[in-house]
C-alpha positions in Angstrom: 40.6 38.4 -44.3 41.7 36.3 -41.4 38.7 35.9 -39.1 38.6 35.0 -35.4 35.3 33.3 -34.5 34.5 33.5 -30.8 32.1 30.6 -29.7 33.5 28.9 -32.8 32.8 25.4 -31.4 29.2 26.3 -30.6 26.0 25.4 -32.6 26.0 28.4 -34.9 29.7 29.2 -34.7 30.9 25.8 -36.1 28.7 26.1 -39.1 30.1 29.6 -39.7 33.6 28.2 -39.5 32.7 25.6 -42.2 31.4 28.2 -44.5 34.5 30.4 -44.0 36.7 27.4 -44.9 34.6 26.7 -48.0 35.2 30.3 -49.1 39.0 29.7 -48.9 39.7 31.2 -45.4 41.6 29.7 -42.5 39.7 30.9 -39.5 40.7 30.8 -35.9 38.3 29.2 -33.6 38.2 30.5 -29.9 36.1 28.6 -27.4 36.1 27.2 -23.8 34.5 24.1 -25.3 36.5 21.3 -27.2 36.3 21.2 -31.0 32.8 20.4 -32.3 32.1 17.1 -34.1 30.9 19.3 -36.9 34.5 20.4 -37.4 36.4 17.2 -37.1 36.6 16.5 -40.9 38.0 20.0 -41.5 40.5 20.1 -38.6 43.4 20.9 -40.8 41.8 24.0 -42.2 41.4 26.2 -39.1 43.3 27.0 -36.0 41.9 26.2 -32.5 42.5 28.2 -29.5 41.0 27.0 -26.2 40.2 29.8 -23.6 37.8 32.2 -22.2 36.7 35.7 -23.3 37.2 37.0 -19.8 41.0 37.6 -20.0 41.9 40.6 -22.0 45.6 39.7 -22.2 44.8 36.2 -23.5 42.4 37.7 -26.2 45.1 40.3 -27.3 47.7 37.7 -27.5 45.3 35.5 -29.6 44.4 38.2 -32.2 48.1 39.3 -32.5 49.6 35.8 -32.7 47.2 34.8 -35.5 47.2 38.2 -37.4 43.5 38.6 -37.0 41.7 41.2 -39.3 38.0 40.5 -38.5 36.0 39.0 -35.6 32.7 37.2 -35.6 31.8 37.6 -31.9 29.3 34.7 -31.2 30.7 33.6 -27.9 28.7 33.9 -24.8 26.0 32.5 -22.5 22.5 31.9 -23.8 19.1 33.0 -22.3 18.3 30.2 -19.8 21.9 29.7 -18.4 22.1 33.6 -18.0 18.9 33.6 -16.1 20.1 30.9 -13.8 23.6 32.4 -13.2 23.4 36.2 -14.0 26.8 36.8 -12.4 28.6 34.5 -14.8 26.6 36.0 -17.6 27.8 39.4 -16.7 31.4 38.2 -16.7 31.1 36.5 -20.1 28.5 38.6 -22.0 29.5 41.9 -20.7 33.0 41.9 -19.7 34.0 39.3 -22.4 32.4 41.5 -25.1 34.2 44.6 -23.7 37.5 42.7 -23.8 36.8 41.6 -27.4 36.2 45.1 -28.5 39.2 46.4 -26.6 41.5 43.8 -28.0 40.2 44.8 -31.4 41.1 48.5 -30.7 44.5 47.7 -29.5 45.4 45.4 -32.3 43.8 47.7 -34.9 41.5 45.0 -36.2 39.3 46.1 -39.1 35.8 44.6 -38.5 33.7 43.0 -35.8 30.4 41.2 -36.4 28.4 40.9 -33.3 25.7 38.4 -32.8 22.9 40.0 -30.9 19.3 38.8 -30.3 15.7 39.9 -30.5 15.6 39.1 -26.8 16.7 42.7 -26.3 13.0 43.5 -26.9 10.5 42.8 -24.2 8.4 45.5 -22.4 6.6 48.8 -23.2 6.5 48.3 -26.8 3.7 50.6 -28.1 3.3 49.3 -31.7 2.3 45.9 -33.1 5.6 45.5 -34.8 9.3 45.7 -33.9 11.8 47.6 -36.2 15.3 48.8 -35.8 14.1 51.9 -33.9 11.7 50.1 -31.3 12.4 50.6 -27.7 14.8 48.0 -26.1 13.7 47.3 -22.5 14.6 43.6 -21.9 13.5 41.8 -18.7 16.0 38.9 -19.0 19.7 39.0 -18.1 20.6 37.6 -21.5 18.8 40.4 -23.3 20.2 43.0 -20.9 23.9 41.9 -21.6 23.2 41.9 -25.4 21.9 45.6 -25.3 25.1 46.5 -23.6 27.1 44.7 -26.3 25.2 46.6 -29.1 25.7 50.0 -27.4 29.3 49.5 -26.6 30.0 48.4 -30.2 28.4 51.7 -31.4 30.6 53.6 -29.0 33.8 51.8 -30.3 32.6 52.6 -33.8 32.2 56.4 -33.1 35.1 56.8 -30.8 37.7 54.5 -32.4 36.6 53.9 -35.9 35.9 50.2 -35.5 33.8 48.7 -38.3 31.2 47.4 -35.9 28.1 45.7 -37.3 25.6 43.5 -35.6 22.5 41.4 -36.3 19.7 40.7 -33.8 18.8 37.1 -34.5 15.7 35.4 -33.7 15.9 31.8 -32.2 18.3 29.8 -34.3 17.0 26.3 -35.2 19.0 23.5 -36.4 20.2 19.9 -35.5 22.8 19.3 -32.7 22.0 22.3 -30.5 22.9 21.1 -26.9 22.4 24.1 -24.6 18.8 24.6 -23.3 17.3 28.1 -23.6 13.9 29.7 -23.7 13.2 28.8 -27.3 15.1 25.6 -27.8 11.8 23.8 -28.2 11.7 24.8 -31.8 14.6 22.6 -32.5 14.1 19.8 -30.1 10.5 19.4 -31.3 12.1 18.1 -34.5 15.3 16.5 -33.1 13.8 14.4 -30.3 11.4 12.5 -32.6 14.4 11.9 -35.1 16.2 10.3 -32.1 13.0 8.2 -31.2 12.5 10.1 -28.0 9.4 11.8 -26.5 9.6 15.6 -26.0 7.5 17.9 -23.9 7.4 21.5 -25.2 7.9 23.8 -22.3 5.4 26.5 -23.6 1.7 26.9 -24.6 0.6 25.5 -27.9 -0.3 29.0 -29.0 3.2 30.4 -28.2 4.7 32.1 -31.1 8.5 32.7 -31.2 10.5 34.2 -34.1 13.0 31.8 -35.5 15.6 31.6 -38.2 17.1 28.2 -39.6 20.7 28.0 -38.9 21.8 27.9 -42.6 20.0 31.3 -43.1 21.6 32.6 -39.9 25.1 31.7 -41.1 24.5 33.2 -44.5 23.2 36.4 -42.8 26.5 36.8 -40.8 28.6 36.4 -43.9 26.5 38.7 -46.1 26.7 41.5 -43.4 30.5 41.1 -43.2 30.8 41.3 -47.0 28.6 44.2 -47.5 30.6 47.5 -48.5 31.0 49.7 -45.5 29.4 52.6 -47.3 26.0 50.7 -47.2 26.1 50.1 -43.4 23.8 52.9 -42.0 21.7 51.1 -39.5 24.7 49.3 -37.9 22.6 47.0 -35.8 19.9 45.1 -37.8 16.8 43.1 -36.9 16.5 39.8 -38.7 13.0 38.3 -39.0 13.7 34.8 -40.1 10.6 32.9 -40.8 8.0 35.7 -40.8 5.3 35.8 -39.5 6.3 33.5 -36.5 4.4 30.1 -36.4 2.9 28.8 -33.3 4.3 25.8 -31.2 1.1 23.9 -32.2 1.7 24.6 -35.9 5.3 23.4 -35.5 4.2 20.0 -33.8 1.6 19.5 -36.5 4.1 20.0 -39.3 6.6 17.7 -37.6 4.0 15.0 -37.3 3.2 15.2 -41.1 6.7 14.2 -41.7 7.4 12.2 -38.6 4.0 10.5 -37.8 5.5 8.6 -34.7 6.6 11.8 -33.0 5.7 11.7 -29.3 5.2 15.5 -28.6 3.2 17.0 -25.9 3.0 20.4 -24.0 4.2 21.0 -20.4 4.4 24.8 -20.1 7.2 26.4 -18.0 5.9 29.6 -16.4 9.3 31.4 -16.8 9.6 30.5 -20.6 5.9 31.4 -21.1 6.5 34.7 -19.7 9.8 35.4 -21.4 8.3 34.7 -24.8 4.8 36.3 -24.4 5.7 39.8 -25.7 7.8 38.7 -28.7 5.3 36.3 -29.9 2.5 38.8 -30.4 4.6 41.2 -32.5 5.7 41.4 -36.1 9.4 41.7 -36.7 10.7 43.8 -39.5 14.0 43.5 -41.0 13.5 46.2 -43.7 16.8 47.9 -43.0 18.8 44.8 -43.6 16.9 44.1 -46.8 17.4 47.6 -48.1 20.9 48.4 -47.1 22.7 45.0 -47.8 20.1 43.0 -49.7 19.2 40.5 -47.0 16.3 38.0 -47.5 15.4 34.7 -45.8 15.3 31.5 -47.8 13.6 29.0 -45.5 10.0 28.6 -44.5 8.5 26.4 -41.7 8.1 23.5 -44.2 11.4 23.7 -45.9 13.1 24.2 -42.5 11.8 21.0 -41.2 12.6 19.1 -44.3 16.1 20.3 -44.4 16.5 19.7 -40.8 15.5 16.1 -41.2 17.8 15.7 -44.2 20.8 17.3 -42.5 20.3 15.0 -39.4 20.3 11.9 -41.5 23.2 13.0 -43.8 25.6 13.9 -40.9 24.8 11.5 -37.9 28.2 11.9 -36.4 28.0 15.7 -36.3 24.8 15.7 -34.3 25.4 12.7 -32.0 
């Protein structure tokens, strides 16, 4: 299947593109950003289209010109940028997602895999856990736009027969992430010490934030895409990642075990503390994904940190 990856030059998208190439595909990468260093050594194995999601005619031309059959829709603004510029977040995350689905409808594209987020959960949760039926009432602009993307995808599935599938990912952790967002401290608390730099975590030591290692997140997207359509019942799936969530203090302690010179401290940002408060106290269930298409996480806090360090040293040019 010929795949388009929106946001394909981003942190998660570029890793997904590499995996598609490894599987024998020639994906099309769509992004406003230039080609990621992670993709430089495979430049001859994908097609790159530079442009925005906010133009339906452009998207339609792209999918038709490249004979696209499936889309991984990962492009969009993250949590902190969306909070600072909600108007741009609406254009990109809401209108851009609508245009992706509409281009797929017009061009009769078979499948869309949508990258949503557990930030769609926030207030008025009455249980001590989150499953695929838990109330979604986000307080952030980012979470709000992602709920829209989920619901619109369900509409296109019902109305137009689009094979829409989605995952609500926790915070994705891995080397080389450049864009600040509310849970980026989980990655930068490892990466800054590797670069010999001090880092102040913008949260309380007891803060807990669900996370998933980027290699698990990539595999999750691919396995969802490959699952037989008959097995997809829930349609939008929670993914728990490392469960139960570890605290920021536990993260710091484990980093210091492997990097004793790590200069890490806490400087809580009230906005980040508020945005993460609800998610940290709840248990995240991904039972539907496990039952319907056999999902399971491979990485723990310990193995994530160890692989992160190894990955950083093995590919310094990728994460410069």
